[in-house]
C-alpha positions in Angstrom: -46.8 -157.9 44.9 -43.2 -156.5 44.9 -42.3 -154.4 47.9 -40.9 -151.0 47.2 -39.4 -148.4 49.6 -41.9 -145.6 50.2 -41.3 -142.8 47.6 -41.7 -139.1 48.5 -44.6 -137.7 46.6 -43.2 -134.2 46.9 -39.9 -135.3 45.5 -41.4 -137.5 42.8 -44.1 -135.1 41.6 -42.7 -131.6 42.2 -39.0 -131.4 41.7 -37.7 -130.1 38.4 -35.8 -132.8 36.6 -33.4 -132.7 33.7 -35.0 -133.2 30.4 -34.2 -136.1 28.2 -33.2 -134.9 24.7 -35.1 -135.9 21.6 -34.0 -139.1 20.0 -34.8 -141.0 16.9 -37.3 -143.9 17.0 -35.5 -147.2 17.2 -36.5 -150.7 16.3 -35.2 -153.6 18.3 -33.1 -156.2 16.6 -33.9 -159.6 18.0 -33.9 -163.2 16.8 -37.2 -164.7 15.9 -39.3 -165.1 19.0 -41.1 -168.4 19.7 -43.7 -166.5 21.8 -44.4 -163.9 19.2 -44.7 -166.5 16.5 -47.1 -168.5 18.7 -49.2 -165.3 19.3 -49.4 -164.8 15.5 -50.0 -168.4 14.5 -52.8 -168.8 17.1 -54.4 -165.5 16.1 -54.5 -164.4 19.8 -56.7 -161.4 20.3 -55.7 -159.0 23.1 -58.2 -158.4 25.8 -60.2 -155.1 26.0 -59.3 -152.6 28.7 -61.6 -152.7 31.8 -61.7 -149.4 33.6 -62.1 -149.8 37.4 -60.6 -146.5 38.6 -60.3 -146.3 42.4 -60.7 -142.8 43.8 -58.3 -143.3 46.7 -55.1 -143.0 44.7 -53.4 -139.6 44.9 -53.5 -137.4 41.8 -50.2 -135.7 41.0 -49.1 -134.4 37.6 -46.2 -135.8 35.6 -43.1 -133.5 35.4 -44.5 -131.9 32.2 -48.0 -131.7 33.4 -51.3 -133.6 33.8 -51.9 -136.1 31.0 -48.3 -135.8 29.7 -46.4 -139.0 30.4 -43.3 -139.7 28.4 -43.5 -143.5 28.0 -44.7 -146.8 29.6 -42.9 -149.0 32.2 -43.6 -152.7 32.1 -43.5 -154.5 35.5 -44.2 -158.0 36.8 -45.3 -158.8 40.4 -42.7 -161.4 41.3 -45.4 -163.3 43.1 -46.0 -166.7 41.6 -49.1 -167.5 43.7 -51.2 -164.3 43.5 -54.1 -163.4 41.2 -54.9 -160.1 39.5 -57.6 -159.4 42.0 -55.3 -160.2 45.0 -52.8 -157.8 43.6 -55.3 -155.0 43.1 -56.6 -155.4 46.6 -53.1 -155.4 48.1 -52.2 -152.3 46.1 -55.3 -150.4 47.3 -54.4 -151.3 50.9 -50.7 -150.3 50.5 -50.7 -147.5 47.9 -48.6 -145.3 50.2 -45.7 -147.6 49.6 -46.3 -148.1 45.8 -49.0 -148.3 43.2 -49.2 -148.6 39.4 -51.9 -147.7 36.9 -53.0 -151.1 35.7 -52.7 -154.9 36.0 -52.5 -157.4 33.2 -52.9 -161.2 33.2 -53.8 -163.8 30.6 -57.4 -162.6 30.1 -57.7 -159.1 31.6 -56.3 -155.6 31.4 -57.6 -153.7 34.4 -56.9 -150.0 34.7 -57.3 -148.9 38.3 -55.6 -145.5 38.5 -56.0 -142.6 36.1 -53.1 -142.6 33.7 -53.2 -138.8 33.4 -51.6 -138.7 36.8 -48.3 -140.3 37.9 -48.0 -143.6 39.9 -45.4 -144.7 42.4 -43.8 -147.8 40.9 -40.1 -147.1 40.0 -39.1 -144.3 42.4 -37.5 -141.0 41.5 -37.2 -139.7 38.8 -39.2 -142.3 36.8 -42.5 -141.9 38.6 -42.9 -138.4 37.2 -42.4 -139.6 33.6 -44.2 -142.9 32.9 -47.4 -144.8 32.9 -46.8 -148.1 34.7 -48.5 -151.5 34.8 -47.9 -154.8 36.4 -48.1 -158.3 34.9 -49.3 -161.1 37.2 -47.3 -164.3 36.9 -49.2 -167.0 34.9 -48.5 -170.8 34.6 -49.2 -172.2 31.2 -48.0 -171.9 27.6 -51.3 -170.4 26.4 -51.6 -168.1 29.5 -48.2 -166.6 29.0 -48.7 -166.0 25.3 -52.1 -164.3 26.0 -50.6 -162.2 28.8 -47.7 -161.0 26.6 -50.1 -160.1 23.9 -52.3 -158.2 26.3 -49.2 -156.3 27.8 -47.8 -155.4 24.4 -51.1 -154.3 23.0 -51.8 -152.2 26.1 -48.4 -150.6 25.8 -49.1 -149.7 22.2 -52.5 -148.3 23.0 -51.1 -146.1 25.7 -48.5 -144.7 23.3 -51.3 -144.0 20.9 -53.4 -142.4 23.6 -50.6 -139.9 24.6 -49.3 -139.2 21.1 -46.0 -141.0 21.7 -44.0 -143.1 19.2 -42.6 -146.5 20.1 -38.9 -146.3 20.9 -37.0 -149.0 22.8 -35.3 -147.5 25.9 -33.1 -150.5 26.4 -30.4 -149.2 24.2 -29.8 -145.7 25.4 -32.3 -145.0 28.2 -34.1 -142.4 26.0 -37.1 -144.3 24.7 -40.8 -144.7 25.4 -41.0 -148.4 26.1 -39.2 -149.3 29.4 -38.8 -152.3 31.6 -38.4 -151.7 35.3 -34.9 -152.9 34.9 -34.1 -150.3 32.2 -35.4 -147.5 34.5 -33.2 -148.8 37.3 -30.2 -148.9 35.0 -30.5 -145.5 33.3 -32.5 -143.4 35.8 -32.0 -145.1 39.2 -34.7 -145.0 41.8 -34.7 -148.8 42.5 -32.6 -151.9 41.9 -35.4 -154.0 40.3 -34.9 -155.8 37.0 -38.4 -157.0 36.1 -39.9 -158.3 34.0 -36.6 -159.7 32.5 -36.3 -162.7 34.8 -39.9 -163.7 34.5 -39.9 -163.4 30.8 -36.7 -165.5 30.5 -37.7 -168.3 32.8 -41.3 -168.6 31.6 -40.4 -168.4 28.0 -37.8 -171.2 28.4 -40.3 -173.3 30.5 -43.1 -173.2 28.0 -41.5 -172.3 24.6 -38.0 -173.7 24.9 -36.7 -170.1 24.4 -36.3 -167.3 26.9 -38.6 -164.3 26.1 -36.9 -160.9 26.0 -37.7 -157.3 26.2 -36.4 -156.9 22.7 -39.0 -159.4 21.5 -41.7 -157.7 23.6 -40.8 -154.4 22.0 -41.1 -155.9 18.5 -44.6 -157.0 19.4 -45.5 -153.5 20.8 -44.1 -152.0 17.5 -46.3 -154.3 15.5 -49.4 -153.5 17.4 -48.7 -149.8 17.3 -48.3 -149.6 13.6 -51.4 -151.7 13.0 -53.1 -148.4 13.9 -55.7 -150.4 15.8 -57.8 -150.9 12.7 -58.2 -154.7 13.1 -60.6 -156.5 15.5 -57.7 -157.6 17.6 -56.6 -154.1 18.1 -59.7 -152.0 18.6 -59.2 -150.2 22.0 -62.4 -150.1 24.1 -63.5 -149.9 27.6 -66.2 -151.6 29.6 -67.3 -148.1 30.6 -67.5 -146.8 27.0 -71.1 -146.0 26.1 -70.5 -144.7 22.6 -69.8 -147.3 19.8 -66.5 -146.6 18.2 -66.1 -145.9 14.5 -64.2 -148.3 12.3 -61.5 -146.7 10.3 -59.4 -147.9 7.3 -55.9 -146.6 7.4 -53.4 -145.9 4.7 -49.7 -145.0 5.2 -49.3 -141.6 3.5 -46.2 -139.3 3.1 -47.1 -135.8 2.1 -46.8 -132.2 3.2 -49.6 -129.7 3.6 -50.6 -126.5 5.3 -53.3 -125.5 7.8 -56.3 -124.3 5.8 -58.0 -121.0 6.3 -60.8 -122.9 8.0 -58.6 -125.0 10.4 -60.0 -123.3 13.5 -63.5 -124.8 12.8 -62.1 -128.2 13.7 -60.2 -129.8 16.6 -56.9 -131.6 17.1 -57.0 -135.2 18.5 -54.7 -137.9 19.5 -56.5 -140.3 17.1 -59.3 -140.2 14.6 -62.3 -138.8 16.4 -64.5 -141.5 18.0 -62.2 -144.3 16.7 -60.6 -144.7 20.1 -62.0 -145.0 23.6 -59.7 -142.6 25.4 -59.7 -139.5 23.1 -57.7 -136.5 23.9 -58.4 -133.1 22.4 -55.8 -130.3 21.9 -56.3 -126.7 21.2 -54.8 -125.1 18.1 -53.3 -122.4 20.3 -51.3 -125.1 22.2 -49.4 -125.8 18.9 -49.0 -122.2 17.7 -51.4 -122.8 14.8 -51.7 -120.2 12.0 -53.2 -120.4 8.6 -50.6 -121.7 6.2 -48.5 -123.4 8.8 -46.7 -126.4 7.3 -47.7 -129.9 8.4 -46.0 -133.3 7.7 -48.6 -136.0 7.0 -47.8 -139.7 7.7 -51.1 -141.4 7.8 -54.7 -141.2 6.4 -57.8 -142.6 8.0 -61.2 -143.0 6.3 -64.2 -143.8 8.5 -65.8 -146.9 7.0 -69.4 -145.8 7.7 -69.3 -142.0 7.3 -66.6 -141.9 4.6 -64.9 -138.9 6.2 -61.2 -138.5 5.8 -58.7 -137.7 8.6 -54.9 -137.1 8.6 -52.2 -137.8 11.1 -49.4 -135.2 11.0 -46.6 -133.5 12.8 -45.5 -129.8 12.8 -41.8 -130.7 12.4 -39.6 -133.4 10.8 -38.0 -134.3 14.1 -38.3 -138.0 14.7 -39.9 -137.5 18.1 -42.3 -134.7 17.0 -45.7 -135.1 18.6 -48.4 -136.5 16.2 -51.9 -135.2 15.9 -55.0 -136.1 13.9 -57.4 -133.7 12.3 -60.3 -133.8 9.9 -59.3 -133.2 6.3 -61.0 -129.8 6.2 -58.4 -128.4 8.5 -55.6 -129.1 5.9 -54.7 -128.1 2.4 -52.5 -130.8 0.9 -49.7 -129.8 -1.4 
């Protein structure tokens, strides 16, 4: 595993930091990626998340509060001879120096630290802003493609979980999808550049073309807007006891208002019971009132129950937080 200087928990978790302004969602412009094309042509299915939360990690809130990260940082371990379990064991033994939330390899996504609390992987001020995971170095064409698919899908699932939109931070340092190198460039805190070097050399070795963060972002973007409705994109956890509902999604552009009966329902980060890590929100937290305008961008119908759900925002700002609610909470114009 990479070695980091010890980061002050007090500084990382408690200091008031400047707020990054809202920006529009961006889409990376990159040449056709041999790795992404291979993932598509081979119909590679990302792994499911295995939750193996260790209670020894400290629990400190992000700068905006518990359960409120602002994006995802992608790392790689810079250790060509380690395994995912070696890395996890090392991290538990040395978490005072550094730790991340999860590890990814060609066949596994293992979540070891609660993503509702910050990790120590990129230093100040990034630790207080982002969910972070490490990729273990792999050594074959198929393994690298599977690992990249797992990492991109996991990034997309975290964005969904926390109501964030994909936005590549490489261009202006104000996005939701970050490499460790982008954090170092725009926010400081370390001098690491991963996973850029690993992506480049491994892509060239097995695909004749260096893999890039721009290509990775394209894959994240693709998974995110699949809405996790396909079998390859159904988030689940080995600890999930309740079967998840299948949902058919339709892109929808409409406006509406909160109905007089909205308070009888709840706000969610996804269609209720369609996603393993559901988050509920109170109506008071969004200043809800009967007749308040909403901007709808997606519709979900549960395949079995036939119930209809809508995804919406309360403003037209490109970075406005998105919520899901049962159709009864809304009156569509």
